[in-house]
DSSP file (Angstrom, degrees, kcal/mol; ACC not computed):
  #  RESIDUE AA STRUCTURE BP1 BP2  ACC     N-H-->O    O-->H-N    N-H-->O    O-->H-N    TCO  KAPPA ALPHA  PHI   PSI    X-CA   Y-CA   Z-CA
    1    1 A M              0   0    0      0, 0.0     0, 0.0     0, 0.0     0, 0.0   0.000 360.0 360.0 360.0 123.9   -5.3  -28.5  -20.6
    2    2 A T    >   +     0   0    0      2,-0.1     3,-1.9     3,-0.0     4,-0.4   0.605 360.0 117.0-108.1 -16.4   -4.6  -25.3  -22.6
    3    3 A F  T 3  S+     0   0    0      1,-0.3     0, 0.0     2,-0.1     0, 0.0  -0.344  91.6   1.3 -58.5 123.8   -6.5  -22.7  -20.5
    4    4 A G  T >> S+     0   0    0     -2,-0.1     3,-1.4     1,-0.1     4,-0.5   0.323  92.7 119.3  84.1  -8.1   -4.0  -20.2  -19.2
    5    5 A R  G X4  +     0   0    0     -3,-1.9     3,-1.0     1,-0.3     4,-0.4   0.820  67.8  63.2 -61.7 -30.9   -1.0  -21.7  -20.8
    6    6 A A  G 34 S+     0   0    0     -4,-0.4     3,-0.3     1,-0.2    -1,-0.3   0.767 105.3  47.0 -64.8 -24.2   -0.3  -18.5  -22.8
    7    7 A M  G X4 S+     0   0    0     -3,-1.4     3,-2.2     1,-0.2    -1,-0.2   0.519  83.7  95.8 -93.1  -6.9    0.2  -16.7  -19.5
    8    8 A L  G X< S+     0   0    0     -3,-1.0     3,-1.8    -4,-0.5     5,-0.2   0.808  73.4  64.6 -58.0 -33.7    2.5  -19.3  -18.0
    9    9 A D  G 3  S+     0   0    0     -4,-0.4    -1,-0.3    -3,-0.3    -2,-0.1   0.681  92.1  65.9 -64.2 -16.1    5.7  -17.4  -19.1
   10   10 A H  G <  S+     0   0    0     -3,-2.2    20,-3.7    19,-0.1    21,-0.3   0.507 101.9  53.7 -84.5  -3.9    4.7  -14.6  -16.8
   11   11 A W  S <  S-     0   0    0     -3,-1.8     0, 0.0    18,-0.3     0, 0.0  -0.857  74.4-132.9-126.7 161.4    5.2  -16.7  -13.6
   12   12 A L        +     0   0    0     16,-0.4    -3,-0.1    -2,-0.3    -4,-0.1   0.287  64.1 133.1 -91.4   8.4    7.9  -18.9  -12.1
   13   13 A L  S    S-     0   0    0     -5,-0.2    -2,-0.1     1,-0.1     5,-0.0  -0.199  71.7 -94.0 -63.1 150.2    5.3  -21.6  -11.5
   14   14 A D    >   -     0   0    0      1,-0.2     3,-1.8     2,-0.1     5,-0.2  -0.514  30.7-146.3 -63.3 118.6    6.1  -25.2  -12.5
   15   15 A P  T 3  S+     0   0    0      0, 0.0    -1,-0.2     0, 0.0    -2,-0.1   0.635  93.5  68.1 -67.2 -12.3    4.6  -25.6  -16.0
   16   16 A E  T 3  S+     0   0    0      2,-0.0     2,-0.3     0, 0.0    -2,-0.1   0.581  97.1  63.4 -80.8  -9.4    3.8  -29.3  -15.2
   17   17 A W  S <  S-     0   0    0     -3,-1.8     2,-0.9     2,-0.0    -4,-0.0  -0.866  75.9-134.8-118.4 149.3    1.1  -28.2  -12.7
   18   18 A A        -     0   0    0     -2,-0.3     2,-0.5     2,-0.0   -14,-0.0  -0.861  28.7-155.0 -99.3  98.4   -2.1  -26.2  -13.0
   19   19 A Y        +     0   0    0     -2,-0.9     3,-0.1    -5,-0.2    -6,-0.0  -0.648  24.3 166.5 -81.5 120.6   -1.8  -23.8  -10.0
   20   20 A L        +     0   0    0     -2,-0.5     3,-0.3     1,-0.1     2,-0.2   0.341  52.1  84.0-115.1   3.8   -5.2  -22.7   -8.9
   21   21 A N     >  +     0   0    0      1,-0.2     4,-1.2     4,-0.1     3,-0.3  -0.250  39.8 130.8-109.2  46.0   -4.5  -21.1   -5.5
   22   22 A H  H  >  +     0   0    0      1,-0.2     4,-0.9    -2,-0.2    -1,-0.2   0.752  69.8  61.0 -67.9 -22.7   -3.5  -17.5   -6.4
   23   23 A G  H  4 S+     0   0    0     -3,-0.3    -1,-0.2     2,-0.2    -2,-0.1   0.877 112.5  29.9 -74.4 -38.5   -5.9  -16.0   -3.9
   24   24 A T  H  4 S-     0   0    0     -3,-0.3    -2,-0.1     1,-0.1    -1,-0.1   0.947 146.0  -1.3 -88.8 -57.0   -4.5  -17.6   -0.7
   25   25 A V  H  < S+     0   0    0     -4,-1.2    -2,-0.2     2,-0.0    -1,-0.1  -0.377  89.6 178.4-130.2  52.4   -0.9  -18.0   -1.3
   26   26 A G     <  -     0   0    0     -4,-0.9    -4,-0.2     1,-0.1    -3,-0.0  -0.205  28.5-125.1 -65.5 145.5   -0.6  -16.7   -4.8
   27   27 A A        -     0   0    0      1,-0.0    -1,-0.1     0, 0.0   -14,-0.1  -0.766  28.0-127.7 -86.6 129.6    2.6  -16.5   -6.7
   28   28 A P        -     0   0    0      0, 0.0   -16,-0.4     0, 0.0     5,-0.0  -0.424  30.1 -97.1 -75.4 154.5    3.2  -13.0   -8.1
   29   29 A P    >>  -     0   0    0      0, 0.0     4,-2.1     0, 0.0     3,-0.7  -0.241  37.0-104.9 -63.7 159.6    4.0  -12.5  -11.7
   30   30 A R  H 3> S+     0   0    0    -20,-3.7     4,-2.6     1,-0.2     5,-0.2   0.877 120.0  55.9 -53.9 -42.4    7.7  -12.2  -12.8
   31   31 A R  H 3> S+     0   0    0    -21,-0.3     4,-1.8     1,-0.2    -1,-0.2   0.834 107.6  49.1 -66.1 -30.2    7.4   -8.4  -13.3
   32   32 A V  H <> S+     0   0    0     -3,-0.7     4,-2.6     2,-0.2    -1,-0.2   0.913 110.8  50.0 -71.1 -42.8    6.2   -8.0   -9.7
   33   33 A L  H  X S+     0   0    0     -4,-2.1     4,-2.4     1,-0.2    -2,-0.2   0.895 109.8  51.8 -59.9 -40.2    9.1  -10.1   -8.4
   34   34 A E  H  X S+     0   0    0     -4,-2.6     4,-2.1     2,-0.2    -1,-0.2   0.902 111.0  46.5 -64.7 -41.2   11.5   -8.0  -10.5
   35   35 A R  H  X S+     0   0    0     -4,-1.8     4,-2.1     2,-0.2    -2,-0.2   0.893 111.2  52.3 -68.2 -39.4   10.1   -4.8   -9.0
   36   36 A Q  H  X S+     0   0    0     -4,-2.6     4,-2.4     1,-0.2    -2,-0.2   0.924 110.5  48.4 -59.8 -43.7   10.2   -6.3   -5.5
   37   37 A Q  H  X S+     0   0    0     -4,-2.4     4,-2.9     1,-0.2    -2,-0.2   0.887 107.9  54.3 -65.9 -38.5   13.9   -7.2   -6.0
   38   38 A A  H  X S+     0   0    0     -4,-2.1     4,-2.1     2,-0.2    -1,-0.2   0.903 110.4  46.9 -61.7 -40.5   14.7   -3.7   -7.3
   39   39 A L  H  X S+     0   0    0     -4,-2.1     4,-2.5     2,-0.2    -2,-0.2   0.901 112.1  49.7 -67.7 -40.2   13.3   -2.2   -4.1
   40   40 A R  H  X S+     0   0    0     -4,-2.4     4,-2.6     2,-0.2    -2,-0.2   0.918 110.5  50.8 -63.0 -41.6   15.2   -4.7   -2.0
   41   41 A D  H  X S+     0   0    0     -4,-2.9     4,-1.6     1,-0.2    -2,-0.2   0.914 110.4  49.4 -61.2 -42.6   18.4   -3.9   -3.8
   42   42 A E  H  X S+     0   0    0     -4,-2.1     4,-1.1     1,-0.2    -1,-0.2   0.912 112.2  48.0 -62.4 -43.0   17.7   -0.2   -3.3
   43   43 A M  H  < S+     0   0    0     -4,-2.5     3,-0.3     1,-0.2     7,-0.3   0.913 110.8  51.1 -63.0 -42.9   17.1   -0.8    0.4
   44   44 A E  H  < S+     0   0    0     -4,-2.6    -1,-0.2     1,-0.2    -2,-0.2   0.772 101.1  61.8 -70.8 -26.2   20.2   -2.9    0.8
   45   45 A R  H  < S+     0   0    0     -4,-1.6    -1,-0.2     1,-0.3    -2,-0.2   0.902 131.3   2.0 -65.3 -39.6   22.5   -0.3   -0.8
   46   46 A Q  S  X S+     0   0    0     -4,-1.1     4,-2.8    -3,-0.3    -1,-0.3  -0.575  73.2 175.2-146.3  74.8   21.8    2.2    1.9
   47   47 A P  H  > S+     0   0    0      0, 0.0     4,-2.7     0, 0.0     5,-0.3   0.893  80.8  45.0 -55.7 -47.0   19.4    0.7    4.5
   48   48 A S  H  > S+     0   0    0      1,-0.2     4,-2.8     2,-0.2     5,-0.5   0.938 114.6  48.2 -64.6 -46.1   19.4    3.6    6.9
   49   49 A R  H  >>S+     0   0    0      1,-0.2     5,-2.3     2,-0.2     4,-2.1   0.930 115.0  46.1 -59.7 -45.1   19.0    6.2    4.2
   50   50 A F  I  <>S+     0   0    0     -4,-2.8     5,-3.1    -7,-0.3     6,-0.3   0.959 119.2  38.1 -63.7 -51.6   16.1    4.2    2.7
   51   51 A M  I  <5S+     0   0    0     -4,-2.7     5,-0.2    -5,-0.2    -2,-0.2   0.870 126.3  34.9 -71.0 -37.8   14.2    3.5    5.9
   52   52 A L  I  <5S+     0   0    0     -4,-2.8     6,-0.3    -5,-0.3    -3,-0.2   0.775 136.2  12.8 -90.5 -27.4   14.8    6.8    7.6
   53   53 A R  I  X>S+     0   0    0     -4,-2.1     4,-1.7    -5,-0.5     5,-0.8   0.794 125.1  43.6-115.0 -54.7   14.7    9.2    4.7
   54   54 A E  I  4<S+     0   0    0     -5,-2.3    15,-0.9     2,-0.2    -3,-0.2   0.946 114.2  46.9 -64.5 -50.9   13.4    7.7    1.5
   55   55 A L  T  4<S+     0   0    0     -5,-3.1    15,-1.6     1,-0.2    -1,-0.2   0.889 123.3  33.9 -61.9 -41.8   10.4    5.8    2.8
   56   56 A N  T  45S-     0   0    0     -6,-0.3    -1,-0.2    -5,-0.2    -2,-0.2   0.594 102.5-130.4 -91.7 -12.2    9.1    8.7    4.9
   57   57 A G  T  <5 +     0   0    0     -4,-1.7    -3,-0.2    10,-0.1    -4,-0.1   0.684  64.1 132.9  75.9  18.1   10.2   11.4    2.5
   58   58 A S  S   <S+     0   0    0     -5,-0.8    -5,-0.1    -6,-0.3    -4,-0.1   0.896  90.6   5.0 -70.8 -37.6   12.0   13.5    5.1
   59   59 A H  S    S-     0   0    0     -6,-0.4    -1,-0.3   -10,-0.2    -5,-0.1  -0.554  87.5-168.0-140.7  72.1   15.1   14.0    2.9
   60   60 A P        -     0   0    0      0, 0.0    -6,-0.1     0, 0.0     6,-0.0  -0.258  26.9-107.7 -66.3 150.1   14.3   12.3   -0.5
   61   61 A M    >   -     0   0    0      1,-0.1     3,-2.2     4,-0.1    -2,-0.0  -0.340  38.7-100.3 -69.2 158.9   17.1   11.7   -2.9
   62   62 A P  T 3  S+     0   0    0      0, 0.0    -1,-0.1     0, 0.0     0, 0.0   0.768 120.5  58.5 -56.9 -29.1   17.0   14.0   -6.0
   63   63 A W  T 3  S+     0   0    0      2,-0.0     2,-0.3     0, 0.0    -2,-0.0   0.569  96.1  79.3 -80.6  -5.8   15.4   11.3   -8.3
   64   64 A R  S <  S-     0   0    0     -3,-2.2     2,-0.1     1,-0.1     4,-0.1  -0.668  81.4-121.9 -96.0 154.5   12.4   11.1   -6.0
   65   65 A T        -     0   0    0     -2,-0.3     4,-0.1     2,-0.2    -1,-0.1  -0.343  34.3-102.1 -80.5 174.9    9.5   13.5   -5.9
   66   66 A S  S    S+     0   0    0     -2,-0.1     2,-0.2     2,-0.1    -1,-0.1   0.636  92.9 106.1 -74.9 -11.1    8.7   15.2   -2.6
   67   67 A T  S    S-     0   0    0      1,-0.1    -2,-0.2     2,-0.1     2,-0.1  -0.487  81.6-112.3 -69.6 133.1    5.8   12.8   -2.1
   68   68 A R     >  -     0   0    0     -2,-0.2     4,-2.5   -12,-0.2     5,-0.2  -0.443  17.5-132.1 -66.1 137.2    6.5   10.2    0.6
   69   69 A M  H  > S+     0   0    0    -15,-0.9     4,-2.2     1,-0.2     5,-0.2   0.885 106.8  52.4 -56.7 -41.9    6.9    6.7   -0.9
   70   70 A R  H  > S+     0   0    0    -15,-1.6     4,-2.2     1,-0.2    -1,-0.2   0.907 110.6  46.8 -64.5 -42.3    4.6    5.3    1.8
   71   71 A E  H  > S+     0   0    0      2,-0.2     4,-2.5     1,-0.2    -2,-0.2   0.902 111.1  51.7 -66.7 -41.2    1.8    7.9    1.0
   72   72 A R  H  X S+     0   0    0     -4,-2.5     4,-2.3     1,-0.2    -2,-0.2   0.904 110.8  48.7 -61.6 -41.4    2.1    7.3   -2.7
   73   73 A T  H  X S+     0   0    0     -4,-2.2     4,-2.8    -5,-0.2     5,-0.3   0.906 109.8  52.0 -65.0 -42.2    1.8    3.6   -2.2
   74   74 A R  H  X S+     0   0    0     -4,-2.2     4,-2.5     1,-0.2    -2,-0.2   0.920 111.2  46.9 -60.4 -45.3   -1.3    4.1    0.1
   75   75 A R  H  X S+     0   0    0     -4,-2.5     4,-2.3     2,-0.2    -1,-0.2   0.915 113.2  48.7 -64.1 -43.1   -3.0    6.2   -2.6
   76   76 A T  H  X S+     0   0    0     -4,-2.3     4,-1.7     2,-0.2    -2,-0.2   0.943 114.2  44.7 -63.2 -48.1   -2.2    3.8   -5.4
   77   77 A A  H  X S+     0   0    0     -4,-2.8     4,-1.7     1,-0.2    -1,-0.2   0.901 112.3  53.6 -63.1 -40.5   -3.5    0.8   -3.4
   78   78 A G  H  X>S+     0   0    0     -4,-2.5     5,-3.0    -5,-0.3     4,-0.5   0.897 107.7  49.6 -61.7 -41.3   -6.6    2.7   -2.3
   79   79 A S  H  <5S+     0   0    0     -4,-2.3     3,-0.4     3,-0.2    -1,-0.2   0.853 107.3  55.7 -68.0 -32.5   -7.5    3.6   -5.9
   80   80 A L  H  <5S+     0   0    0     -4,-1.7    -1,-0.2     1,-0.2    -2,-0.2   0.877 119.3  31.0 -66.1 -37.0   -7.1    0.0   -7.0
   81   81 A V  H  <5S-     0   0    0     -4,-1.7    -1,-0.2     2,-0.1    -2,-0.2   0.301 111.1-117.3-104.9   8.9   -9.6   -1.2   -4.4
   82   82 A R  T  <5S+     0   0    0     -4,-0.5    -3,-0.2    -3,-0.4    -4,-0.1   0.931  71.0 129.9  55.5  51.6  -11.7    2.0   -4.4
   83   83 A A      < -     0   0    0     -5,-3.0    -1,-0.2    -8,-0.1    -2,-0.1  -0.940  64.7 -96.0-130.5 152.8  -11.0    2.7   -0.7
   84   84 A P        -     0   0    0      0, 0.0     2,-1.3     0, 0.0    -9,-0.0  -0.400  34.3-120.3 -67.3 145.8   -9.7    5.9    1.0
   85   85 A A        -     0   0    0     -2,-0.1     2,-0.4   -10,-0.0   -10,-0.1  -0.723  35.9-166.8 -87.5  92.3   -6.0    6.1    1.6
   86   86 A V        -     0   0    0     -2,-1.3     2,-0.1   -12,-0.1    -8,-0.0  -0.689  16.0-128.4 -86.4 127.1   -6.0    6.5    5.4
   87   87 A A              0   0    0     -2,-0.4    -1,-0.1     1,-0.1   -16,-0.0  -0.444 360.0 360.0 -73.6 145.6   -2.7    7.6    6.9
   88   88 A S              0   0    0     -2,-0.1    -1,-0.1     0, 0.0    -2,-0.0   0.423 360.0 360.0-100.5 360.0   -1.3    5.5    9.7
C-alpha cells in the first residue's frame, strides 16, 4: 500500500500499520506535538506566572502581545471552523 506513505514522516505512527482512525483518537503530526511540548515547557518553567498572568493576559511578559492567549486561541479556532469566538 503506497497511499499516504509520503506523509508518514510527519507522524510518530508505526510505519508497519495503516492507521485510519485520526478522527476519533487521532495522532497529531510531529509539528503539533513539538508545539505542545514547547507550551508545556513554558508552563513548567514558571507555572504560576503562566497560568495566572500569561494565559489570561493580566501581566503578559514583554515578548507577548497584549492579547490574552486564551482569546487569541478562541479566535483562531473559531476562524478554522467558521464559528464565532464566544468568550467563556
